[in-house]
C-alpha positions as CSV (number, residue, x, y, z in Angstrom):
1,X,235.3,125.3,263.6
2,X,234.0,128.7,264.9
3,X,232.4,129.8,268.1
4,X,231.5,133.5,268.3
5,X,232.0,135.9,271.2
6,X,229.6,135.9,274.3
7,X,226.9,138.5,274.7
8,X,227.3,141.2,277.3
9,X,223.6,141.7,278.1
10,X,221.4,139.5,280.4
11,X,218.2,138.2,278.9
12,X,215.2,136.4,280.3
13,X,214.0,134.6,277.2
14,X,216.5,132.4,275.3
15,X,216.0,131.2,271.7
16,X,218.2,128.3,270.5
17,X,218.4,127.6,266.8
18,X,219.8,124.3,265.4
19,X,220.4,123.1,261.9
20,X,222.3,120.7,259.6
21,X,223.6,118.2,262.1
22,X,222.6,115.3,259.8
23,X,223.6,113.9,256.5
24,X,222.4,111.3,254.0
25,X,224.2,108.6,256.1
26,X,222.5,109.2,259.4
27,X,221.9,111.4,262.4
28,X,219.0,113.8,262.7
29,X,218.6,117.5,263.7
30,X,215.3,116.8,265.5
31,X,217.0,114.1,267.5
32,X,219.8,116.4,268.4
33,X,217.1,118.8,269.6
34,X,215.5,116.0,271.6
35,X,218.8,115.3,273.4
36,X,219.4,119.0,274.1
37,X,215.9,119.3,275.6
38,X,216.4,116.2,277.7
39,X,219.6,117.9,279.0
40,X,217.8,121.3,279.7
41,X,214.9,119.7,281.5
42,X,217.2,117.7,283.8
43,X,220.3,119.8,284.2
44,X,219.2,123.4,283.7
45,X,216.6,125.6,285.3
46,X,214.4,126.4,282.3
47,X,210.7,127.0,281.5
48,X,209.7,126.3,277.9
49,X,207.3,128.9,276.5
50,X,206.6,127.1,273.2
51,X,206.9,123.6,271.8
52,X,210.2,123.0,269.9
53,X,209.6,124.4,266.4
54,X,210.4,122.3,263.4
55,X,210.8,124.7,260.5
56,X,211.1,123.4,257.0
57,X,212.9,125.9,254.8
58,X,213.0,126.4,251.0
59,X,212.8,122.8,249.7
60,X,214.4,123.8,246.4
61,X,217.8,124.6,247.7
62,X,220.2,122.0,246.1
63,X,222.6,121.8,249.1
64,X,219.8,121.3,251.6
65,X,219.7,118.5,254.1
66,X,217.2,115.7,253.6
67,X,214.1,117.6,254.7
68,X,215.8,121.1,255.0
69,X,214.4,121.3,258.6
70,X,215.8,123.5,261.3
71,X,214.7,123.6,265.0
72,X,214.2,126.4,267.5
73,X,213.9,126.0,271.2
74,X,212.4,128.9,273.3
75,X,212.5,129.0,277.1
76,X,213.0,131.3,280.0
77,X,216.0,131.0,282.2
78,X,218.2,133.1,284.5
79,X,221.3,131.0,283.8
80,X,222.0,131.5,280.1
81,X,225.7,132.5,280.3
82,X,227.8,129.7,278.8
83,X,224.7,127.9,277.5
84,X,226.0,127.8,274.0
85,X,229.2,126.2,275.1
86,X,227.4,123.6,277.2
87,X,225.1,122.7,274.2
88,X,228.1,122.4,271.8
89,X,229.9,120.2,274.3
90,X,226.8,118.0,274.7
91,X,226.4,117.6,271.0
92,X,230.0,116.5,270.6
93,X,229.9,114.2,273.6
94,X,226.7,112.6,272.4
95,X,228.1,112.2,268.8
96,X,225.0,114.0,267.4
97,X,226.6,115.5,264.3
98,X,226.9,113.3,261.2
99,X,230.0,113.0,259.2
100,X,229.9,115.5,256.4
101,X,227.3,117.8,258.1
102,X,227.7,121.5,258.3
103,X,226.1,122.3,261.6
104,X,225.0,125.7,262.9
105,X,223.9,126.5,266.5
106,X,222.7,129.9,267.4
107,X,221.6,131.4,270.8
108,X,219.7,134.7,270.9
109,X,218.6,136.3,274.2
110,X,215.6,138.7,274.3
111,X,211.9,138.8,275.0
112,X,211.1,139.7,271.4
113,X,212.7,138.7,268.2
114,X,213.9,141.7,266.1
115,X,212.0,142.3,262.8
116,X,215.3,141.9,260.9
117,X,215.6,138.3,262.1
118,X,212.0,137.6,261.3
119,X,212.4,139.0,257.8
120,X,215.5,136.9,257.3
121,X,213.4,133.8,258.3
122,X,210.6,134.6,255.9
123,X,213.1,134.9,253.0
124,X,214.7,131.6,253.9
125,X,211.3,129.9,253.3
126,X,211.3,130.8,249.6
127,X,214.6,132.3,248.6
128,X,218.4,131.7,248.8
129,X,220.1,133.5,251.7
130,X,223.8,133.4,252.3
131,X,225.9,132.4,255.3
132,X,227.6,135.8,255.1
133,X,224.3,137.5,255.5
134,X,223.5,135.2,258.5
135,X,226.8,136.1,260.1
136,X,226.3,139.8,259.7
137,X,222.8,139.5,261.2
138,X,224.2,137.5,264.1
139,X,226.8,140.1,264.9
140,X,224.4,143.0,264.6
141,X,221.9,141.3,267.0
142,X,224.4,139.8,269.5
143,X,223.5,136.2,268.5
144,X,226.1,133.8,269.8
145,X,226.8,131.0,267.4
146,X,228.8,127.9,266.7
147,X,229.5,126.5,263.2
148,X,231.5,123.6,261.7
149,X,232.2,122.4,258.2
150,X,231.2,125.2,255.7
151,X,228.9,126.7,258.3
152,X,225.9,126.7,256.1
153,X,223.8,125.5,259.1
154,X,224.0,129.0,260.6
155,X,221.4,130.1,258.0
156,X,218.8,127.6,259.2
157,X,219.5,128.1,262.9
158,X,218.9,131.8,262.7
159,X,215.9,131.3,260.4
160,X,214.4,129.0,262.9
161,X,214.8,131.6,265.7
162,X,213.1,134.2,263.4
163,X,210.1,132.0,262.7
164,X,207.4,132.6,265.3
165,X,204.7,130.5,263.5
166,X,202.0,132.9,264.4
167,X,200.3,132.0,261.2
168,X,199.1,128.5,260.1
169,X,200.9,125.6,261.8
170,X,200.6,121.9,262.5
171,X,202.1,119.5,265.0
172,X,204.3,116.3,264.6
173,X,205.0,113.7,267.3
174,X,208.3,112.2,266.4
175,X,209.3,108.8,268.0
176,X,213.0,108.0,268.3
177,X,214.9,104.7,268.2
178,X,217.5,103.6,270.6
179,X,221.0,103.9,269.1
180,X,221.5,100.2,268.7
181,X,218.4,99.9,266.5
182,X,219.4,102.6,264.0
183,X,220.0,101.2,260.6
184,X,217.8,98.2,261.1
185,X,214.4,97.7,259.4
186,X,211.5,99.5,261.1
187,X,208.7,97.0,261.8
188,X,205.1,98.4,261.9
189,X,201.7,96.9,261.2
190,X,200.3,98.9,258.3
191,X,196.8,97.8,259.3
192,X,197.1,99.9,262.5
193,X,198.2,102.9,260.4
194,X,195.2,102.5,258.2
195,X,192.9,102.2,261.2
196,X,194.1,105.3,263.1
197,X,194.2,107.2,259.8
198,X,190.5,106.6,259.3
199,X,189.7,107.3,263.0
200,X,191.6,110.6,263.2
201,X,190.9,112.1,259.7
202,X,191.0,115.1,259.0
203,X,192.9,115.9,262.2
204,X,196.0,113.9,261.2
205,X,197.4,113.8,257.7
206,X,199.8,112.0,255.4
207,X,199.7,108.8,257.3
208,X,198.8,106.4,254.5
209,X,198.5,106.7,250.7
210,X,195.4,104.7,249.9
211,X,195.8,105.0,246.2
212,X,199.2,103.4,246.3
213,X,198.9,101.3,249.5
214,X,201.9,103.0,251.1
215,X,202.7,103.9,254.7
216,X,203.9,107.5,254.9
217,X,204.9,107.9,258.5
218,X,208.1,105.8,258.4
219,X,211.4,107.2,257.1
220,X,213.8,104.8,255.3
221,X,217.3,105.9,256.3
222,X,219.6,105.0,259.2
223,X,218.6,108.0,261.2
224,X,217.2,107.8,264.8
225,X,213.6,108.6,263.8
226,X,211.2,105.6,264.1
227,X,208.1,107.4,262.8
228,X,206.4,110.8,262.7
229,X,202.7,111.5,263.0
230,X,201.5,114.9,261.7
231,X,198.2,116.5,262.8
232,X,196.3,119.6,264.0
233,X,196.9,119.3,267.8
234,X,199.3,117.9,270.3
235,X,196.5,115.8,271.8
236,X,195.7,114.1,268.4
237,X,199.2,113.3,267.4
238,X,200.1,111.9,270.8
239,X,196.9,109.8,270.8
240,X,197.6,108.5,267.4
241,X,201.2,107.5,268.4
242,X,199.8,105.5,271.3
243,X,197.3,103.7,269.0
244,X,200.2,102.4,266.9
245,X,201.3,100.0,269.7
246,X,204.9,100.0,268.5
247,X,206.6,96.8,269.5
248,X,210.2,98.1,269.3
249,X,211.6,99.6,272.5
250,X,212.0,103.3,271.8
251,X,214.1,106.0,273.3
252,X,211.1,108.3,273.6
253,X,209.2,110.9,271.6
254,X,208.8,114.6,271.3
255,X,206.1,116.9,269.8
256,X,207.1,119.7,267.5
257,X,205.0,122.7,266.4
258,X,205.8,123.0,262.7
259,X,205.1,124.7,259.3
260,X,204.6,121.3,257.7
261,X,201.5,120.9,255.6
262,X,201.0,124.7,255.3
263,X,202.5,125.8,251.9
264,X,204.2,128.7,253.8
265,X,207.0,128.5,251.2
266,X,204.5,129.4,248.5
267,X,203.2,132.7,249.9
268,X,205.5,134.9,247.9
269,X,203.8,136.2,244.7
270,X,206.3,136.3,241.9
271,X,206.2,137.8,238.4
272,X,208.1,135.8,235.8
273,X,210.6,138.5,235.2
274,X,211.6,138.3,238.8
275,X,212.1,134.5,239.1
276,X,215.5,133.0,239.8
277,X,216.8,129.6,240.2
278,X,215.7,127.6,243.3
279,X,213.2,130.3,244.4
280,X,209.6,129.3,245.4
281,X,206.4,131.2,245.1
282,X,203.1,131.5,243.3
283,X,201.7,133.3,240.3
284,X,198.4,134.2,238.7
285,X,198.9,133.6,235.0
286,X,197.5,132.4,231.7
287,X,198.3,129.2,229.8
288,X,200.4,130.3,226.8
289,X,200.8,126.9,225.1
290,X,198.9,123.7,225.2
291,X,200.5,121.1,227.5
292,X,202.3,118.2,225.8
293,X,202.9,114.9,227.7
294,X,206.6,113.9,227.1
295,X,208.5,110.7,227.8
296,X,208.2,109.8,231.4
297,X,204.6,111.0,231.6
298,X,205.3,114.6,232.5
299,X,203.2,117.5,231.2
300,X,205.1,120.5,229.8
301,X,203.6,123.8,228.8
302,X,204.3,127.6,229.0
303,X,202.5,130.2,231.0
304,X,202.3,134.0,230.7
305,X,202.0,136.6,233.5
306,X,200.1,139.9,233.6
307,X,202.9,141.8,231.8
308,X,203.4,139.2,229.1
309,X,206.5,137.5,230.4
310,X,206.6,133.8,229.4
311,X,208.2,130.8,231.1
312,X,208.0,127.1,230.9
313,X,206.2,125.0,233.5
314,X,206.2,121.3,234.3
315,X,203.8,119.0,236.1
316,X,205.5,115.7,236.9
317,X,204.0,112.2,236.7
318,X,204.5,111.2,240.4
319,X,202.1,114.1,241.4
320,X,199.1,112.4,239.7
321,X,198.2,115.9,238.3
322,X,199.3,115.3,234.7
323,X,195.8,114.2,233.7
324,X,194.5,117.6,234.9
325,X,197.3,119.6,233.4
326,X,196.9,117.9,230.0
327,X,193.4,119.3,229.7
328,X,194.5,122.9,230.0
329,X,194.1,125.2,226.9
330,X,195.7,128.4,225.8
331,X,194.1,131.3,227.6
332,X,193.0,129.5,230.7
333,X,193.6,131.5,233.9
334,X,195.4,129.5,236.5
335,X,197.2,130.0,239.8
336,X,200.3,127.9,240.4
337,X,202.6,127.3,243.3
338,X,206.1,126.4,242.1
339,X,209.8,126.1,242.6
340,X,212.2,127.2,239.9
341,X,214.4,124.5,238.4
342,X,217.8,125.7,237.1
343,X,218.4,125.6,233.4
344,X,220.8,123.0,232.0
345,X,222.5,122.4,228.7
346,X,219.6,120.2,227.7
347,X,216.6,122.0,229.3
348,X,215.6,125.6,229.9
349,X,214.6,127.1,233.2
350,X,211.3,125.5,234.3
351,X,208.7,126.1,237.0
352,X,208.1,122.9,238.9
353,X,204.4,123.0,239.7
354,X,203.5,122.1,243.3
355,X,199.8,122.9,243.0
356,X,197.5,124.0,240.3
357,X,194.3,126.0,240.7
358,X,192.1,126.5,237.6
359,X,190.4,129.9,238.0
360,X,188.8,130.5,234.5
361,X,188.6,128.3,231.4
362,X,188.5,129.7,227.9
363,X,186.0,128.5,225.4
364,X,187.3,126.1,222.8
365,X,185.9,125.2,219.4
366,X,185.9,122.4,216.9
367,X,186.0,123.5,213.3
368,X,183.8,121.7,210.7
369,X,182.9,122.2,207.1
370,X,179.6,124.0,206.5
371,X,176.4,122.0,205.5
372,X,175.1,122.1,201.9
373,X,172.1,124.4,201.6
374,X,170.5,122.0,199.2
375,X,170.9,118.4,200.6
376,X,172.2,119.2,204.1
377,X,175.4,117.2,203.7
378,X,178.9,118.3,204.7
379,X,180.6,120.1,201.9
380,X,184.3,119.9,200.8
381,X,186.7,122.8,200.7
382,X,187.7,124.0,197.2
383,X,190.9,125.5,198.5
384,X,192.0,128.6,200.4
385,X,189.5,131.4,199.9
386,X,187.7,129.4,197.1
387,X,184.7,128.4,199.1
388,X,183.0,124.9,199.4
389,X,181.2,122.5,197.2
390,X,178.9,119.5,197.7
391,X,180.1,116.2,196.2
392,X,176.5,114.8,196.4
393,X,174.5,117.4,194.6
394,X,177.1,119.7,193.1
395,X,176.0,122.8,195.0
396,X,178.9,125.4,195.4
397,X,179.2,128.3,197.7
398,X,182.2,130.5,197.3
399,X,181.4,132.6,200.4
400,X,180.9,129.8,202.8
401,X,183.3,129.4,205.8
402,X,184.1,126.7,208.3
403,X,181.8,126.5,211.3
404,X,183.0,126.8,214.9
405,X,181.3,124.4,217.3
406,X,181.9,124.9,221.0
407,X,183.5,121.9,222.6
408,X,182.8,120.9,226.3
409,X,185.8,121.4,228.6
410,X,186.7,118.3,230.6
411,X,188.2,120.4,233.5
412,X,186.6,122.2,236.3
413,X,187.5,125.4,238.1
414,X,189.1,123.8,241.1
415,X,192.2,123.4,243.2
416,X,194.5,120.4,242.4
417,X,197.3,119.2,244.7
418,X,199.7,116.2,244.4
419,X,198.9,112.7,245.6
420,X,200.1,112.1,249.2
421,X,203.1,110.0,248.1
422,X,204.4,113.0,246.2
423,X,203.9,115.5,249.0
424,X,206.9,117.4,250.3
425,X,207.0,118.3,254.0
426,X,205.5,121.7,253.3
427,X,202.8,120.6,250.8
428,X,199.4,121.5,252.1
429,X,196.9,118.6,251.8
430,X,193.7,119.4,250.1
431,X,191.6,118.9,253.2
432,X,193.6,121.4,255.2
433,X,192.3,124.3,253.1
434,X,189.9,126.1,255.5
435,X,191.6,124.6,258.6
436,X,194.3,127.2,259.0
437,X,195.3,128.4,262.4
438,X,196.4,131.8,263.7
439,X,198.1,132.8,266.9
440,X,197.3,136.5,267.5
441,X,199.4,138.5,270.1
442,X,201.7,135.6,270.6
443,X,203.3,135.6,274.1
444,X,203.8,131.9,274.8
445,X,201.8,128.8,274.7
446,X,200.5,126.5,277.5
447,X,202.3,123.3,276.8
448,X,200.4,119.9,276.8
449,X,201.9,117.8,279.7
450,X,202.9,114.9,277.5
451,X,204.8,116.8,274.8
452,X,208.1,115.2,275.8
453,X,208.7,111.6,276.9
454,X,211.9,109.6,277.6
455,X,211.6,105.9,278.3
């Protein structure tokens, strides 16, 4: 266990980052944030200047938590000395850290977040950043921090602080269960989900997968989250949560401002000579080999970037994009968002395709034997460079060549994304293109009165 030294400078604005308090066996970083906020609102003199931020980091990291989500809390207070110690004590007293977790909690005081911390945060969205780098950054910027286990949670906690979300963002209302209900089956009428999904579209998303008749707002583990509703505003997600009429007695709910549904991890353009394992990004490229559908229903093909570097790419069956990918031809110009899968003893390094945009299709042809000039029937080849002959009338033409006939392309220039059941937290739904938000000259947000509730 490690707790860093205290800062020596007073600050008016406090940024608290939190990450990796959960494990596959339970607990939840967002619930730990919920408990901390409940404490701050009731025990400390604070004024929140933003909703709690739920920041999903690079989803390709193999040692990530379930959703690789970190949380940042921003508020103003005159009484920040000892705040980290009080938060750490609260987390331990409330038993908010799961067994096997590697938590990191960071506290930065300052009205503006340094560009070095913001740059670190951007990298954490698409690349691998080390705990050692995070520790150096913390020391240089007088960030107080607490870590336990291997301390990997410090990366996420500082990245959350460095993410201002001035670009595109969404909101999520997360409802929490009482402790005694954790681990029991979540009961919810799917018809209510279908109803509010229809009533609120396109201002909420990923509620219900119509194609596969599957509710998407319920987690399945023993963690404290009952459900989470994602949408474009605080008002809409809170309204949708009320429409569910949940029978189970809940602990409460909280609204997060988040990068979910934004594709912000795929904003880094990457050439194929620069890719490395677990990195995320996008590339404009050409199809280098025709896709083949392998066992399991996955489409495999190779792509080539502008300087000729070639790498393999994969579109997986659960995305429902294999039918589109299988229609690609050599020479097609496409844009792909991807994560890089590590090579193994059986498989080479592969780009796992997260979206596919067809920009330009090449013309393809079907080859046919030429027609007989005498009887208009198809002739037969006499062999390589020996011309063609007509079986019907005996006409021979040694100079004749095969005819190229254009074939219709069964694919359109369009953007294709996975089906909702295969969406990751960061995956941008197709209807959100054109709905992006932007906060210019960010200096704080007027919070909706019902963003936090405890029953």
